[in-house]
C-alpha positions in Angstrom: 151.5 -55.9 67.4 153.1 -58.8 69.3 151.3 -57.6 72.5 148.0 -57.7 70.6 148.6 -61.2 69.3 149.5 -62.5 72.7 146.3 -61.0 74.1 144.2 -62.5 71.4 145.9 -65.9 72.0 145.1 -65.7 75.7 148.7 -65.4 76.9 148.4 -61.7 77.8 147.6 -61.7 81.5 149.9 -59.4 83.3 149.8 -55.6 83.1 153.1 -54.4 81.7 152.8 -50.7 82.4 150.4 -48.1 83.7 149.6 -44.9 81.7 147.1 -42.4 82.9 146.0 -39.7 80.5 144.2 -36.9 82.3 142.1 -34.9 79.8 141.9 -31.1 80.1 138.6 -30.5 81.7 136.7 -28.0 83.7 134.8 -27.3 86.9 133.9 -24.6 89.4 135.3 -23.5 92.8 133.2 -26.3 94.3 132.4 -28.7 91.5 134.7 -31.2 89.7 134.3 -32.6 86.2 137.6 -34.4 85.5 137.9 -37.1 82.8 140.8 -39.4 81.9 141.7 -42.9 80.9 144.0 -45.7 82.2 145.8 -47.9 79.7 148.5 -50.5 79.5 150.3 -48.6 76.8 153.5 -46.6 76.2 153.1 -42.7 76.1 152.3 -41.5 72.6 155.3 -39.8 71.0 154.5 -37.4 68.1 157.7 -36.0 66.6 157.9 -33.0 64.2 160.3 -34.7 61.8 158.4 -38.0 61.5 158.1 -39.5 58.0 155.0 -41.0 56.6 155.8 -44.5 58.0 156.3 -43.2 61.5 153.2 -41.2 61.3 151.2 -44.2 60.3 152.7 -46.2 63.1 151.8 -43.4 65.6 148.3 -43.4 64.3 148.0 -47.1 64.7 149.2 -46.8 68.3 146.5 -44.3 69.1 143.9 -46.9 68.4 145.8 -50.0 69.6 144.8 -49.5 73.2 144.9 -51.9 76.1 142.3 -50.7 78.6 142.6 -51.3 82.4 139.1 -51.8 83.8 137.9 -51.6 87.5 141.1 -49.8 88.5 140.9 -47.5 91.5 142.2 -44.0 90.8 142.8 -41.5 93.7 142.6 -37.8 93.0 144.5 -35.3 95.2 143.7 -31.6 94.9 145.2 -28.6 96.8 143.6 -27.8 100.1 143.8 -31.4 101.2 140.9 -32.5 99.0 140.9 -36.2 98.2 138.4 -38.5 96.3 138.5 -41.8 94.5 136.8 -43.5 91.5 137.0 -46.6 89.4 137.6 -47.0 85.7 134.9 -48.5 83.5 135.3 -51.4 81.1 137.2 -49.2 78.6 139.5 -47.7 81.1 137.8 -44.3 81.3 137.2 -42.6 84.6 135.2 -39.5 85.7 135.3 -37.4 88.8 132.0 -35.5 89.1 131.9 -34.4 92.7 130.9 -31.5 94.8 133.7 -30.1 97.0 133.4 -27.9 100.1 136.8 -26.4 99.7 137.1 -23.2 97.6 139.3 -24.6 94.8 139.5 -21.3 92.9 142.0 -20.0 95.6 144.6 -22.5 94.2 144.1 -21.8 90.5 146.6 -19.8 88.4 145.9 -16.4 86.7 143.9 -18.0 83.9 142.0 -20.3 86.2 143.9 -23.6 85.7 144.2 -25.8 88.7 146.8 -28.7 88.8 146.0 -32.0 90.5 147.6 -35.4 91.1 146.3 -38.9 90.2 147.5 -42.0 91.9 146.9 -45.5 90.5 145.7 -48.0 93.1 144.5 -50.7 90.8 145.8 -54.2 90.0 149.6 -54.5 89.4 151.8 -57.5 88.7 155.4 -58.0 89.9 156.8 -56.6 86.7 154.3 -53.8 86.1 155.9 -50.5 85.5 154.2 -47.4 86.9 155.2 -44.8 84.3 154.6 -41.9 86.7 153.7 -41.6 90.3 151.8 -39.5 90.6 150.3 -38.6 87.2 149.3 -35.0 86.8 146.6 -33.0 85.1 144.8 -29.7 85.2 141.2 -28.4 84.9 139.8 -25.0 84.4 137.9 -22.8 86.9 136.8 -19.8 84.9 137.5 -16.4 86.4 134.4 -14.8 88.1 135.0 -11.7 86.0 134.9 -13.5 82.7 132.8 -11.5 80.2 131.6 -14.7 78.4 132.7 -18.1 77.4 133.3 -19.6 73.9 132.4 -23.1 72.9 134.0 -24.1 69.6 133.9 -27.1 67.2 137.3 -28.2 66.0 136.7 -30.1 62.7 136.6 -27.7 59.8 136.1 -24.8 62.2 139.7 -24.3 63.2 141.3 -27.4 61.7 140.7 -28.3 58.1 139.6 -32.0 58.1 137.5 -32.5 55.0 134.6 -33.9 57.0 132.2 -33.1 54.1 134.4 -34.8 51.4 133.3 -37.7 49.3 133.2 -40.8 51.6 135.1 -38.6 54.0 138.3 -39.7 52.2 140.0 -36.3 52.9 139.0 -36.6 56.5 140.7 -40.0 56.8 143.9 -38.8 55.1 144.2 -35.6 57.2 143.4 -37.4 60.5 145.3 -40.6 60.0 148.1 -39.9 57.6 149.2 -36.4 58.5 151.5 -35.4 61.3 149.9 -33.1 63.9 152.7 -30.6 63.4 151.9 -30.5 59.7 148.2 -29.8 60.1 147.4 -26.3 59.1 144.8 -24.3 61.1 142.3 -22.2 59.1 143.8 -18.8 58.4 143.4 -16.3 61.3 141.6 -18.8 63.6 144.2 -18.7 66.4 144.2 -14.8 66.3 140.4 -14.7 66.5 140.3 -17.1 69.5 143.0 -15.2 71.3 141.0 -12.0 70.9 137.9 -13.7 72.2 139.9 -15.2 75.1 141.0 -11.7 76.1 137.7 -10.0 75.4 137.1 -6.3 75.6 139.5 -5.5 78.5 142.5 -7.5 77.2 142.6 -9.9 80.2 142.7 -13.6 79.3 139.7 -14.5 81.5 137.2 -15.8 78.9 137.2 -19.6 78.8 137.5 -21.5 75.5 136.0 -25.0 75.3 136.9 -27.2 72.3 134.4 -29.8 71.0 134.9 -32.5 68.5 133.2 -35.7 67.4 136.7 -37.3 67.1 137.3 -40.2 69.5 139.3 -39.8 72.7 142.1 -41.8 71.0 143.0 -38.6 69.1 143.2 -36.5 72.3 147.0 -36.1 72.4 147.0 -35.4 68.6 144.5 -32.6 68.9 146.0 -31.1 72.1 149.3 -30.9 70.3 147.8 -29.2 67.3 146.1 -26.6 69.5 149.2 -25.9 71.5 151.6 -25.9 68.6 149.4 -23.3 66.7 149.0 -21.0 69.7 145.3 -21.5 70.4 144.2 -20.5 73.9 144.5 -23.4 76.4 141.0 -24.9 77.1 139.1 -28.0 78.0 139.0 -30.6 75.1 135.9 -32.6 74.9 135.8 -35.6 72.6 133.7 -38.8 72.6 134.0 -42.6 73.0 135.1 -44.5 69.9 132.2 -46.7 68.7 132.9 -49.8 66.6 130.3 -51.6 64.5 130.3 -54.3 67.2 129.6 -51.8 70.1 126.5 -53.2 71.9 126.2 -50.3 74.4 123.2 -48.0 74.3 123.7 -45.0 72.0 123.2 -41.6 73.8 119.8 -40.0 73.3 121.4 -36.6 72.5 124.3 -35.9 70.1 127.7 -35.6 71.7 128.1 -31.9 71.1 124.6 -31.1 72.3 125.2 -33.0 75.5 128.5 -31.4 76.2 127.3 -27.8 75.5 124.3 -28.4 77.8 126.6 -29.6 80.5 128.8 -26.5 80.2 125.8 -24.2 80.3 124.4 -25.9 83.4 127.8 -25.8 85.1 128.1 -22.0 84.6 124.5 -20.7 84.9 125.6 -17.1 85.2 127.8 -17.1 82.1 126.8 -16.2 78.5 128.4 -17.9 75.5 129.4 -17.6 71.9 129.1 -20.7 69.8 131.5 -21.4 66.9 131.1 -24.1 64.3 130.9 -24.8 60.6 128.2 -25.3 58.0 129.4 -28.8 57.1 127.7 -31.2 59.4 125.2 -30.6 62.2 126.5 -27.5 64.0 123.8 -25.2 62.7 120.9 -27.4 63.9 122.5 -28.2 67.3 123.5 -24.6 68.0 120.2 -23.0 67.0 118.4 -25.6 69.2 120.6 -24.7 72.1 120.0 -21.0 71.5 116.3 -21.6 71.5 116.5 -23.4 74.8 118.8 -20.7 76.3 117.7 -17.5 74.4 119.2 -15.1 76.9 122.6 -16.8 77.2 123.8 -17.3 73.6 125.3 -14.0 72.4 126.1 -15.1 68.9 126.7 -18.1 66.6 129.5 -18.1 64.1 129.4 -20.7 61.3 132.4 -21.1 59.0 131.2 -21.7 55.5 132.4 -24.9 53.8 132.5 -25.6 50.1 129.6 -28.0 49.9 126.6 -26.6 48.0 124.0 -29.1 49.4 125.1 -28.6 53.0 125.2 -24.8 52.6 121.6 -24.9 51.3 120.5 -27.0 54.2 122.2 -24.7 56.7 120.7 -21.6 55.0 117.3 -23.0 55.4 117.9 -23.3 59.2 119.6 -20.0 59.9 117.8 -17.6 57.6 114.6 -17.7 59.6 116.3 -18.0 63.0 115.8 -14.7 65.0 116.5 -15.7 68.6 120.3 -15.2 68.4 122.5 -13.5 65.7 123.9 -16.2 63.4 126.7 -15.2 61.1 128.0 -17.3 58.2 131.6 -16.4 57.7 134.0 -17.0 54.9 137.1 -15.9 56.9 138.3 -15.2 60.4 138.7 -11.5 59.6 135.0 -11.4 58.9 134.3 -12.9 62.3 136.7 -10.5 64.0 135.0 -7.5 62.4 131.6 -8.7 63.6 132.9 -9.4 67.1 134.3 -5.9 67.3 131.1 -4.4 66.0 129.2 -6.2 68.8 131.9 -5.3 71.4 132.8 -8.9 72.1 136.5 -7.8 71.6 
């Protein structure tokens, strides 16, 4: 809080510390798509035994960010691959480059490749570089993957209350509940592990996680997924927009844009889409399936207890014949369908 007051008062000039958060992302043997953010903040610490006051403090810190714009970031990959980029006004950076080296040779058994990030931006005499280098990893799916899975997070694997009145339950769950205390929907982790392993039991099938949550909640959601034994996968969130944000809004919804990008990155791979019936997943997923009718194997929509939304979703999926769409009440129902269609 003191740091924020000093900044607003115009006395905050020097950068105190450098923190680079590298988001779990994805690519191919010759294509990078690596995102991250550079902040003048302490690393977020989410502890399992935190009381409500510590949880509120941690939540506040996730949004009380001090962005470092126009900072040069150098990326180092195995095989002597090096490239650079700059952060934007909000501290975000993106490496989206074609690479001549075959990066898949350096990935682990499940396709994850580690890389190093070096901060080359402005520093003061007392600036602390919290790590040097910072590290991250991105996914290169195995060439023998049977299919990929693109899944929503909110009310699909994590109960958020996104359809609740004035989204009050969503606010309580996201802002006032410790990540360790969040309860995944029953059987979801088991279902995703089965999809990850596919028919032959080899963990080759990539899982991509989508959410309309802001990047500020990245560490929170990553911890939830890891703590509850979901398969490791890229996490794709979106920029936090305030009422005063004057930037141009994207033409396509965030989820639609990210799904399209994944499909274009892996043109030979088919996909299963998983979402819920609470918001816009049904309309987005069926539109994607209509655009790529040969590549979407199935759509699973977890039913939410909201009559108006359910009626709207029914009107969309009942007459949709391009791709099988299953409204499921439980993970076991989805598992049974996946077995029947030999996805697992």
